[in-house]
N, CA, C and O atoms as a GROMACS GRO file, in nm:
protein
  360
    1MET      N    1   3.046   1.828   1.317
    1MET     CA    2   3.156   1.742   1.408
    1MET      C    3   3.152   1.628   1.379
    1MET      O    4   3.045   1.568   1.370
    2ALA      N    5   3.282   1.565   1.355
    2ALA     CA    6   3.376   1.509   1.279
    2ALA      C    7   3.387   1.404   1.432
    2ALA      O    8   3.393   1.438   1.550
    3PRO      N    9   3.387   1.295   1.381
    3PRO     CA   10   3.381   1.154   1.442
    3PRO      C   11   3.507   1.161   1.549
    3PRO      O   12   3.608   1.215   1.504
    4GLN      N   13   3.515   1.115   1.676
    4GLN     CA   14   3.660   1.117   1.727
    4GLN      C   15   3.694   0.947   1.719
    4GLN      O   16   3.607   0.860   1.725
    5GLU      N   17   3.838   0.922   1.703
    5GLU     CA   18   3.915   0.869   1.721
    5GLU      C   19   3.940   0.795   1.844
    5GLU      O   20   3.973   0.851   1.949
    6PRO      N   21   3.926   0.686   1.832
    6PRO     CA   22   3.995   0.593   1.964
    6PRO      C   23   4.132   0.597   2.009
    6PRO      O   24   4.222   0.535   1.952
    7ALA      N   25   4.148   0.678   2.122
    7ALA     CA   26   4.305   0.646   2.158
    7ALA      C   27   4.338   0.563   2.225
    7ALA      O   28   4.318   0.562   2.346
    8GLY      N   29   4.422   0.435   2.135
    8GLY     CA   30   4.454   0.316   2.156
    8GLY      C   31   4.300   0.196   2.206
    8GLY      O   32   4.199   0.178   2.138
    9ASP      N   33   4.314   0.165   2.270
    9ASP     CA   34   4.216   0.051   2.335
    9ASP      C   35   4.100   0.134   2.383
    9ASP      O   36   4.010   0.083   2.450
   10THR      N   37   4.099   0.270   2.349
   10THR     CA   38   3.994   0.320   2.459
   10THR      C   39   3.884   0.392   2.377
   10THR      O   40   3.916   0.475   2.291
   11PRO      N   41   3.755   0.362   2.402
   11PRO     CA   42   3.675   0.380   2.261
   11PRO      C   43   3.640   0.540   2.294
   11PRO      O   44   3.641   0.543   2.417
   12ALA      N   45   3.611   0.670   2.249
   12ALA     CA   46   3.552   0.802   2.200
   12ALA      C   47   3.447   0.772   2.295
   12ALA      O   48   3.463   0.817   2.409
   13GLY      N   49   3.330   0.695   2.267
   13GLY     CA   50   3.207   0.734   2.309
   13GLY      C   51   3.124   0.610   2.236
   13GLY      O   52   3.164   0.512   2.173
   14ASP      N   53   3.019   0.649   2.264
   14ASP     CA   54   2.866   0.581   2.242
   14ASP      C   55   2.901   0.634   2.064
   14ASP      O   56   2.972   0.728   2.027
   15VAL      N   57   2.816   0.527   1.974
   15VAL     CA   58   2.783   0.605   1.838
   15VAL      C   59   2.628   0.587   1.861
   15VAL      O   60   2.577   0.475   1.860
   16VAL      N   61   2.571   0.678   1.879
   16VAL     CA   62   2.428   0.700   1.860
   16VAL      C   63   2.370   0.711   1.715
   16VAL      O   64   2.414   0.790   1.632
   17VAL      N   65   2.271   0.626   1.695
   17VAL     CA   66   2.198   0.638   1.603
   17VAL      C   67   2.054   0.645   1.617
   17VAL      O   68   1.983   0.564   1.677
   18GLY      N   69   2.008   0.771   1.542
   18GLY     CA   70   1.848   0.734   1.541
   18GLY      C   71   1.781   0.677   1.444
   18GLY      O   72   1.823   0.663   1.329
   19VAL      N   73   1.629   0.626   1.505
   19VAL     CA   74   1.597   0.487   1.379
   19VAL      C   75   1.458   0.533   1.357
   19VAL      O   76   1.382   0.560   1.450
   20SER      N   77   1.421   0.543   1.213
   20SER     CA   78   1.295   0.611   1.211
   20SER      C   79   1.276   0.533   1.128
   20SER      O   80   1.358   0.451   1.088
   21ASP      N   81   1.096   0.554   1.067
   21ASP     CA   82   1.027   0.475   0.922
   21ASP      C   83   1.073   0.544   0.779
   21ASP      O   84   1.025   0.508   0.672
   22SER      N   85   1.173   0.648   0.791
   22SER     CA   86   1.192   0.721   0.634
   22SER      C   87   1.270   0.632   0.604
   22SER      O   88   1.321   0.546   0.676
   23LEU      N   89   1.286   0.662   0.448
   23LEU     CA   90   1.343   0.569   0.320
   23LEU      C   91   1.508   0.558   0.385
   23LEU      O   92   1.576   0.456   0.375
   24ALA      N   93   1.550   0.680   0.448
   24ALA     CA   94   1.699   0.681   0.485
   24ALA      C   95   1.681   0.570   0.636
   24ALA      O   96   1.778   0.496   0.623
   25GLY      N   97   1.640   0.546   0.708
   25GLY     CA   98   1.644   0.483   0.805
   25GLY      C   99   1.697   0.378   0.812
   25GLY      O  100   1.771   0.366   0.910
   26PRO      N  101   1.689   0.273   0.729
   26PRO     CA  102   1.759   0.166   0.716
   26PRO      C  103   1.955   0.174   0.707
   26PRO      O  104   2.041   0.099   0.753
   27ALA      N  105   1.962   0.313   0.617
   27ALA     CA  106   2.080   0.327   0.589
   27ALA      C  107   2.166   0.377   0.675
   27ALA      O  108   2.282   0.340   0.697
   28ALA      N  109   2.063   0.521   0.752
   28ALA     CA  110   2.142   0.572   0.857
   28ALA      C  111   2.177   0.463   0.980
   28ALA      O  112   2.286   0.452   1.036
   29LEU      N  113   2.053   0.382   1.008
   29LEU     CA  114   2.149   0.245   1.129
   29LEU      C  115   2.237   0.148   1.035
   29LEU      O  116   2.330   0.096   1.096
   30ARG      N  117   2.226   0.112   0.895
   30ARG     CA  118   2.368   0.050   0.883
   30ARG      C  119   2.470   0.096   0.923
   30ARG      O  120   2.540   0.039   1.006
   31ARG      N  121   2.500   0.225   0.862
   31ARG     CA  122   2.633   0.370   0.842
   31ARG      C  123   2.652   0.381   1.048
   31ARG      O  124   2.757   0.440   1.073
   32GLY      N  125   2.591   0.347   1.154
   32GLY     CA  126   2.580   0.345   1.257
   32GLY      C  127   2.684   0.172   1.318
   32GLY      O  128   2.785   0.149   1.384
   33ILE      N  129   2.586   0.098   1.249
   33ILE     CA  130   2.681  -0.011   1.283
   33ILE      C  131   2.766  -0.045   1.232
   33ILE      O  132   2.816  -0.145   1.283
   34LEU      N  133   2.844   0.019   1.090
   34LEU     CA  134   2.924   0.008   1.073
   34LEU      C  135   3.030   0.064   1.134
   34LEU      O  136   3.138   0.010   1.157
   35GLU      N  137   2.983   0.217   1.169
   35GLU     CA  138   3.080   0.288   1.260
   35GLU      C  139   3.107   0.242   1.386
   35GLU      O  140   3.222   0.268   1.420
   36ALA      N  141   3.007   0.154   1.509
   36ALA     CA  142   3.026   0.142   1.549
   36ALA      C  143   3.136   0.043   1.592
   36ALA      O  144   3.205   0.046   1.694
   37ARG      N  145   3.139  -0.066   1.463
   37ARG     CA  146   3.215  -0.184   1.489
   37ARG      C  147   3.373  -0.136   1.442
   37ARG      O  148   3.480  -0.185   1.477
   38ARG      N  149   3.347  -0.027   1.355
   38ARG     CA  150   3.501   0.039   1.299
   38ARG      C  151   3.606   0.055   1.414
   38ARG      O  152   3.723   0.020   1.428
   39ALA      N  153   3.493   0.139   1.506
   39ALA     CA  154   3.573   0.261   1.642
   39ALA      C  155   3.590   0.142   1.753
   39ALA      O  156   3.652   0.170   1.856
   40ARG      N  157   3.538   0.011   1.736
   40ARG     CA  158   3.495  -0.078   1.847
   40ARG      C  159   3.412   0.007   1.994
   40ARG      O  160   3.432   0.024   2.114
   41ARG      N  161   3.337   0.033   1.917
   41ARG     CA  162   3.218   0.182   2.033
   41ARG      C  163   3.103   0.093   2.000
   41ARG      O  164   3.080   0.039   1.892
   42ARG      N  165   3.012   0.085   2.144
   42ARG     CA  166   2.856   0.082   2.166
   42ARG      C  167   2.814   0.156   2.050
   42ARG      O  168   2.845   0.258   1.988
   43LEU      N  169   2.704   0.031   2.045
   43LEU     CA  170   2.600   0.134   1.931
   43LEU      C  171   2.472   0.159   2.017
   43LEU      O  172   2.421   0.065   2.077
   44VAL      N  173   2.421   0.279   2.025
   44VAL     CA  174   2.287   0.318   2.067
   44VAL      C  175   2.219   0.338   1.988
   44VAL      O  176   2.252   0.424   1.905
   45ALA      N  177   2.073   0.259   1.973
   45ALA     CA  178   1.981   0.305   1.880
   45ALA      C  179   1.871   0.372   1.928
   45ALA      O  180   1.788   0.288   1.963
   46VAL      N  181   1.832   0.484   1.946
   46VAL     CA  182   1.684   0.529   2.005
   46VAL      C  183   1.580   0.579   1.893
   46VAL      O  184   1.602   0.634   1.785
   47ARG      N  185   1.490   0.550   1.938
   47ARG     CA  186   1.382   0.610   1.860
   47ARG      C  187   1.262   0.710   1.959
   47ARG      O  188   1.205   0.662   2.056
   48ALA      N  189   1.245   0.818   1.922
   48ALA     CA  190   1.190   0.917   1.990
   48ALA      C  191   1.028   0.908   1.941
   48ALA      O  192   0.991   0.866   1.832
   49TRP      N  193   0.930   0.966   2.064
   49TRP     CA  194   0.817   0.962   2.028
   49TRP      C  195   0.751   1.063   2.145
   49TRP      O  196   0.807   1.078   2.254
   50GLU      N  197   0.637   1.124   2.111
   50GLU     CA  198   0.592   1.189   2.246
   50GLU      C  199   0.388   1.129   2.214
   50GLU      O  200   0.324   1.087   2.117
   51PRO      N  201   0.359   1.157   2.346
   51PRO     CA  202   0.249   1.091   2.355
   51PRO      C  203   0.128   1.170   2.256
   51PRO      O  204   0.159   1.289   2.248
   52PRO      N  205   0.007   1.141   2.183
   52PRO     CA  206  -0.076   1.194   2.118
   52PRO      C  207  -0.100   1.330   2.133
   52PRO      O  208  -0.083   1.424   2.054
   53ALA      N  209  -0.169   1.322   2.317
   53ALA     CA  210  -0.207   1.452   2.321
   53ALA      C  211  -0.104   1.524   2.418
   53ALA      O  212  -0.121   1.576   2.528
   54GLY      N  213   0.011   1.509   2.337
   54GLY     CA  214   0.082   1.568   2.420
   54GLY      C  215   0.200   1.559   2.539
   54GLY      O  216   0.157   1.487   2.630
   55ASP      N  217   0.296   1.594   2.558
   55ASP     CA  218   0.387   1.550   2.666
   55ASP      C  219   0.393   1.582   2.787
   55ASP      O  220   0.451   1.518   2.875
   56ALA      N  221   0.290   1.756   2.810
   56ALA     CA  222   0.278   1.822   2.926
   56ALA      C  223   0.177   1.727   2.983
   56ALA      O  224   0.188   1.657   3.083
   57LEU      N  225   0.058   1.742   2.883
   57LEU     CA  226  -0.089   1.618   2.970
   57LEU      C  227  -0.036   1.511   3.010
   57LEU      O  228  -0.071   1.464   3.119
   58TYR      N  229   0.047   1.457   2.943
   58TYR     CA  230   0.109   1.302   2.992
   58TYR      C  231   0.154   1.289   3.147
   58TYR      O  232   0.138   1.204   3.235
   59ARG      N  233   0.233   1.445   3.136
   59ARG     CA  234   0.329   1.386   3.259
   59ARG      C  235   0.188   1.451   3.401
   59ARG      O  236   0.186   1.441   3.523
   60ARG      N  237   0.101   1.507   3.308
   60ARG     CA  238   0.006   1.562   3.449
   60ARG      C  239  -0.094   1.444   3.460
   60ARG      O  240  -0.169   1.436   3.558
   61TRP      N  241  -0.094   1.344   3.353
   61TRP     CA  242  -0.173   1.201   3.401
   61TRP      C  243  -0.139   1.048   3.364
   61TRP      O  244  -0.207   0.951   3.328
   62PRO      N  245  -0.024   1.068   3.385
   62PRO     CA  246   0.050   0.931   3.348
   62PRO      C  247  -0.024   0.794   3.334
   62PRO      O  248  -0.119   0.761   3.405
   63GLU      N  249   0.022   0.731   3.249
   63GLU     CA  250  -0.123   0.614   3.200
   63GLU      C  251   0.004   0.481   3.214
   63GLU      O  252   0.054   0.444   3.108
   64PRO      N  253   0.043   0.428   3.320
   64PRO     CA  254   0.170   0.311   3.279
   64PRO      C  255   0.094   0.225   3.185
   64PRO      O  256   0.166   0.179   3.097
   65SER      N  257  -0.017   0.194   3.178
   65SER     CA  258  -0.044   0.064   3.056
   65SER      C  259  -0.030   0.131   2.921
   65SER      O  260  -0.024   0.066   2.817
   66TRP      N  261  -0.026   0.269   2.925
   66TRP     CA  262  -0.022   0.331   2.791
   66TRP      C  263   0.122   0.320   2.776
   66TRP      O  264   0.154   0.238   2.689
   67ALA      N  265   0.214   0.374   2.832
   67ALA     CA  266   0.346   0.411   2.834
   67ALA      C  267   0.439   0.242   2.807
   67ALA      O  268   0.544   0.234   2.742
   68ARG      N  269   0.372   0.127   2.872
   68ARG     CA  270   0.398   0.002   2.836
   68ARG      C  271   0.401   0.014   2.713
   68ARG      O  272   0.498   0.005   2.637
   69LEU      N  273   0.248   0.043   2.685
   69LEU     CA  274   0.226  -0.024   2.512
   69LEU      C  275   0.322   0.052   2.426
   69LEU      O  276   0.365  -0.005   2.326
   70ARG      N  277   0.369   0.200   2.459
   70ARG     CA  278   0.462   0.246   2.311
   70ARG      C  279   0.562   0.194   2.311
   70ARG      O  280   0.613   0.162   2.204
   71ALA      N  281   0.637   0.164   2.449
   71ALA     CA  282   0.758   0.094   2.462
   71ALA      C  283   0.732  -0.024   2.434
   71ALA      O  284   0.827  -0.075   2.375
   72ASP      N  285   0.649  -0.093   2.449
   72ASP     CA  286   0.677  -0.240   2.340
   72ASP      C  287   0.702  -0.218   2.210
   72ASP      O  288   0.788  -0.274   2.142
   73GLU      N  289   0.588  -0.093   2.161
   73GLU     CA  290   0.582  -0.087   1.991
   73GLU      C  291   0.755  -0.047   1.963
   73GLU      O  292   0.837  -0.106   1.894
   74ALA      N  293   0.768   0.063   2.039
   74ALA     CA  294   0.909   0.104   1.958
   74ALA      C  295   0.990   0.024   1.973
   74ALA      O  296   1.084   0.037   1.894
   75ARG      N  297   1.009  -0.132   2.106
   75ARG     CA  298   1.078  -0.229   2.110
   75ARG      C  299   1.063  -0.303   1.952
   75ARG      O  300   1.147  -0.274   1.867
   76ARG      N  301   0.991  -0.365   1.930
   76ARG     CA  302   0.918  -0.420   1.789
   76ARG      C  303   0.969  -0.293   1.640
   76ARG      O  304   1.018  -0.323   1.531
   77GLN      N  305   0.941  -0.181   1.683
   77GLN     CA  306   0.991  -0.050   1.591
   77GLN      C  307   1.173  -0.084   1.535
   77GLN      O  308   1.235  -0.077   1.429
   78LEU      N  309   1.201  -0.124   1.680
   78LEU     CA  310   1.370  -0.151   1.696
   78LEU      C  311   1.421  -0.244   1.607
   78LEU      O  312   1.514  -0.233   1.527
   79GLU      N  313   1.335  -0.352   1.637
   79GLU     CA  314   1.394  -0.471   1.628
   79GLU      C  315   1.343  -0.488   1.445
   79GLU      O  316   1.426  -0.548   1.377
   80ARG      N  317   1.247  -0.452   1.389
   80ARG     CA  318   1.212  -0.416   1.241
   80ARG      C  319   1.338  -0.344   1.161
   80ARG      O  320   1.357  -0.347   1.039
   81ALA      N  321   1.417  -0.279   1.257
   81ALA     CA  322   1.484  -0.169   1.143
   81ALA      C  323   1.606  -0.224   1.153
   81ALA      O  324   1.694  -0.224   1.068
   82PHE      N  325   1.606  -0.282   1.289
   82PHE     CA  326   1.791  -0.390   1.269
   82PHE      C  327   1.766  -0.472   1.153
   82PHE      O  328   1.848  -0.476   1.061
   83GLU      N  329   1.623  -0.559   1.152
   83GLU     CA  330   1.624  -0.668   1.036
   83GLU      C  331   1.646  -0.578   0.930
   83GLU      O  332   1.759  -0.593   0.886
   84LEU      N  333   1.594  -0.505   0.882
   84LEU     CA  334   1.596  -0.386   0.748
   84LEU      C  335   1.756  -0.370   0.711
   84LEU      O  336   1.820  -0.373   0.606
   85ALA      N  337   1.793  -0.349   0.864
   85ALA     CA  338   1.961  -0.314   0.789
   85ALA      C  339   2.037  -0.420   0.786
   85ALA      O  340   2.137  -0.427   0.715
   86ALA      N  341   2.001  -0.502   0.854
   86ALA     CA  342   2.055  -0.659   0.820
   86ALA      C  343   2.063  -0.720   0.681
   86ALA      O  344   2.150  -0.790   0.629
   87GLY      N  345   1.891  -0.649   0.612
   87GLY     CA  346   1.910  -0.692   0.467
   87GLY      C  347   1.834  -0.829   0.474
   87GLY      O  348   1.863  -0.911   0.387
   88ARG      N  349   1.717  -0.871   0.590
   88ARG     CA  350   1.671  -0.967   0.665
   88ARG      C  351   1.504  -0.951   0.608
   88ARG      O  352   1.472  -0.838   0.647
   89ALA      N  353   1.408  -1.000   0.549
   89ALA     CA  354   1.277  -0.947   0.566
   89ALA      C  355   1.229  -0.924   0.698
   89ALA      O  356   1.275  -0.976   0.800
   90CYS      N  357   1.134  -0.843   0.690
   90CYS     CA  358   1.057  -0.847   0.782
   90CYS      C  359   0.917  -0.946   0.828
   90CYS      O  360   0.857  -0.923   0.933
   0.00000   0.00000   0.00000
């Protein structure tokens, strides 16, 4: 699907980029940053994860402290990814 061009000053939508620990991860994030700047659109960086025991088990017995721990780790990973994409040492 080709990216949509903004009409006038109205952005077409968000630029969404998945952030991973793969070798291509920083390049994909840099591309997302450039695209968002070029098109004056908001960048949304996402990182997906699944509970180790599976989503169904977590839904039956959610553990809020574990969810906070995973959310904090995901936030740190996103911050590291942005530092790498910007060319700064982590």
